[in-house]
Each structure stands twice: as C-alpha cells, then as structure tokens.
C-alpha positions in Angstrom: 31.5 16.4 -33.7 31.7 19.0 -36.6 35.0 20.0 -38.1 36.8 18.5 -35.0 34.7 20.8 -32.7 32.6 19.3 -30.0 29.4 20.7 -28.7 31.3 21.9 -25.7 33.7 23.8 -28.0 30.8 25.3 -29.9 29.3 26.7 -26.7 32.7 27.6 -25.2 32.3 25.6 -22.0 34.2 22.8 -20.3 33.0 19.2 -20.7 32.1 19.1 -17.0 30.3 22.5 -17.0 27.0 22.5 -15.0 23.7 23.1 -16.7 23.6 26.7 -15.5 26.8 27.5 -17.3 25.7 25.8 -20.5 22.4 27.7 -20.5 24.1 31.1 -19.9 26.7 30.5 -22.6 23.9 29.5 -25.1 22.0 32.7 -24.3 25.1 34.9 -24.7 26.0 33.2 -28.1 22.4 33.4 -29.3 22.3 37.1 -28.7 25.7 37.5 -30.4 25.1 35.4 -33.4 21.5 35.8 -34.1 20.8 36.1 -37.8 19.3 39.5 -37.5 22.6 40.8 -36.0 25.0 38.9 -38.3 23.2 39.4 -41.6 25.7 40.7 -44.2 28.7 40.1 -41.9 31.6 37.8 -42.5 30.7 35.8 -39.4 28.3 33.5 -41.2 25.3 31.7 -39.7 26.5 29.9 -36.6 23.1 29.6 -35.0 22.4 26.1 -36.4 25.5 24.6 -34.7 24.8 26.6 -31.5 21.2 25.4 -31.4 22.3 21.8 -32.1 24.9 21.9 -29.3 22.5 23.3 -26.8 19.8 20.8 -27.9 22.2 18.0 -26.8 23.9 19.4 -23.8 20.8 20.9 -22.2 19.2 17.5 -21.9 20.7 15.2 -19.2 20.0 12.0 -21.1 21.2 13.2 -24.5 24.3 14.7 -22.9 25.2 11.4 -21.2 24.9 9.6 -24.5 27.0 12.3 -26.2 29.7 12.1 -23.5 29.9 8.4 -23.9 30.3 8.8 -27.7 33.2 11.2 -27.1 34.8 8.6 -24.8 34.3 5.9 -27.4 32.1 3.8 -25.0 28.5 3.4 -26.2 26.1 4.4 -23.4 23.0 2.4 -22.7 19.8 4.5 -23.2 18.6 3.2 -19.9 21.7 4.5 -18.2 21.5 7.8 -20.1 17.9 8.4 -18.9 19.0 8.1 -15.3 20.6 11.5 -15.6 24.2 10.5 -14.9 26.9 12.3 -16.9 29.8 10.4 -15.4 30.9 6.8 -16.3 28.4 4.4 -14.8 29.5 1.5 -12.6 27.3 -1.5 -12.2 25.8 -1.4 -8.8 25.5 -4.5 -6.5 22.6 -6.6 -7.7 22.7 -5.6 -11.3 24.0 -9.0 -12.4 21.3 -10.8 -10.4 18.7 -8.5 -12.0 19.9 -9.2 -15.5 19.9 -13.0 -14.8 16.3 -12.7 -13.5 15.2 -10.9 -16.6 16.9 -13.5 -18.7 15.0 -16.3 -17.0 11.7 -14.4 -16.9 11.5 -12.5 -20.1 7.7 -12.2 -19.7 8.2 -10.1 -16.6 6.8 -10.5 -13.1 3.9 -12.9 -12.6 0.5 -11.3 -12.9 -2.2 -11.9 -10.3 -5.5 -13.1 -11.9 -7.6 -10.6 -10.0 -10.7 -11.2 -12.2 -10.6 -15.0 -11.5 -10.0 -14.4 -7.8 -13.0 -12.1 -7.6 -15.2 -14.6 -9.5 -14.4 -17.5 -7.3 -14.7 -15.4 -4.2 -18.2 -14.4 -5.2 -19.1 -18.1 -5.8 -17.8 -19.0 -2.3 -19.8 -16.2 -0.7 -23.0 -17.3 -2.4 -22.4 -21.0 -1.5 -21.9 -20.0 2.2 -25.2 -18.0 2.2 -27.1 -20.9 0.6 -25.7 -23.5 3.0 -26.6 -21.3 5.9 -30.2 -21.2 4.8 -30.5 -25.0 4.8 -28.4 -25.8 7.8 -30.1 -26.7 11.1 -29.0 -24.5 14.0 -26.7 -26.3 16.3 -27.4 -27.3 19.9 -27.0 -24.6 22.5 -23.6 -24.7 24.2 -23.5 -26.8 27.4 -23.1 -24.9 30.6 -19.4 -24.4 31.5 -19.8 -22.9 35.0 -18.7 -19.4 34.0 -21.5 -16.9 34.3 -22.0 -14.4 31.4 -24.7 -12.1 30.4 -27.6 -14.1 28.9 -26.8 -17.3 30.8 -29.6 -19.1 32.6 -29.1 -20.0 36.3 -30.7 -21.7 39.2 -30.5 -20.4 42.7 -28.9 -22.9 45.1 -30.1 -23.3 48.8 -27.3 -21.0 50.0 -28.4 -18.2 47.6 -25.6 -18.7 45.0 -26.3 -18.7 41.3 -25.2 -21.7 39.2 -25.4 -21.9 35.4 -27.9 -24.4 33.9 -29.2 -24.9 30.4 -31.9 -22.5 29.3 -35.4 -24.0 29.1 -37.5 -21.2 28.0 -40.2 -19.3 29.8 -39.7 -18.9 33.6 -35.9 -19.1 33.3 -33.7 -17.0 35.5 -31.4 -15.1 33.2 -28.2 -13.2 34.0 -28.5 -9.6 32.9 -25.4 -8.2 34.5 -22.3 -9.7 36.1 -20.7 -7.2 38.5 -18.1 -7.0 41.2 -19.1 -7.5 44.9 -18.9 -3.7 45.6 -21.5 -2.8 43.0 -25.3 -2.9 43.0 -27.6 -4.4 40.4 -29.6 -2.0 38.3 -33.2 -2.2 37.2 -34.3 -3.9 40.4 -32.7 -7.2 39.3 -32.0 -9.8 42.0 -28.4 -10.0 43.2 -26.9 -13.5 43.7 -23.4 -14.5 44.4 -21.7 -16.5 41.6 -21.2 -20.1 42.8 -17.6 -19.8 41.6 -17.1 -16.7 43.8 -16.1 -14.6 40.8 -18.7 -11.8 41.4 -22.4 -11.0 41.6 -25.0 -12.1 39.0 -27.9 -9.8 38.5 -30.8 -12.0 37.7 -34.1 -11.4 35.8 -36.9 -13.9 36.0 -38.5 -14.4 32.6 -42.3 -14.3 32.7 -44.2 -17.6 32.9 -46.4 -18.4 29.9 -50.1 -17.8 30.4 -52.1 -20.8 31.4 -53.7 -22.7 28.5 -57.5 -23.2 28.6 
C-alpha cells in the first residue's frame, strides 16, 4: 500500500474485480500515463506504481497473498498458489493430512524397485537351474476322463477306456467328439466308456523287429 492507496485504487477497480477488468484497466492507464505522453506534464510518472499494481493483481497467487495482507491475515503460499482469492476454509481431511505429515516427515514410503528387480532376477535364474537338474515326474495316472493325447484300450464291447501309455503300439486319442460327429483323418471311432462322447483313435506304429 503506497500513500494509503491499494493496488486496486491505483488501477481504479474494485477489490473483487475479475481478471478481465483488471487487464482492461491496466491497458487504459498504460496508454494514458505512458512516459512518452506525459513527459513535461504535471501528471508525473505514474507508470511504476501502475506496473507494480498490475504485476500483483494479474497473478492469481500474488493477488491472493496481497488480499490476505489487506485483511491482516497472512496467507499460506500453498493456499495462494491454489488460485483462490477468497478466504480459505480448511476442507475435511486437512487436519488428518497435517497429522500424517507430522508423523511422516520423510514422506510416503518408497518402493525399492532396484532391490525387487535384483531378487526377482535371482529367483528366475534359480528356477531355471533347478529345472535343468530335476528329474521329470511320473506320468499322471489315468483318471477315466478321455482327453486328446490319452492312451486307451478297446474293451470287448467296443468302448474305449483310458490306460497308462506304454510307448509304441499305443492307441492314442486324437479327437474327442460328440456322438453326432464323424472322426477325421480316418481315425477309428470308439464310444467313451463313460458315455461322454466318441474317441477318435490312432494306433501308433509298432517298432521294427530287432535282428
């Protein structure tokens, strides 16, 4: 405040004037009191205080701080930067946030991404190495439910029943279809012993006789 005049007085606007009115008033005063036009007149150089007033009132944050100083209540820079020109009322949760910041001055916990990546890489390498030295497990025991790749034997009534695969000469299920469909590739069709559908069977070739 200069000589009892506020920045609003200097620009000739109300304290609640919008930004557009402040800008228009500044442009009008700048044209009127430009040094080139007032040189040698009794008006004097008013441009410094006009520029200073516009510098404050044209910025939302600076204006909020200035308004608070006129009211005699210091304005927090954080609040001023939010762009509010009216008195700020604490919102719900502000007190809890201040308490949290007091208890955690170092800020939110940081995730050690580098350490996690390092240990994850070690775990992957360990799994690969163990897989190289681990003996393959025993084939799963027949469960009576026919699937592609299962080995079967043909019962006297023509039904197919799952058995453990033995190697060459096995009867292998290549398709499992409904009763109204036909096996492709010339595979033999046999009813599933459980009555769930039709198994299309391929007989694996017998190994050549040894001499």
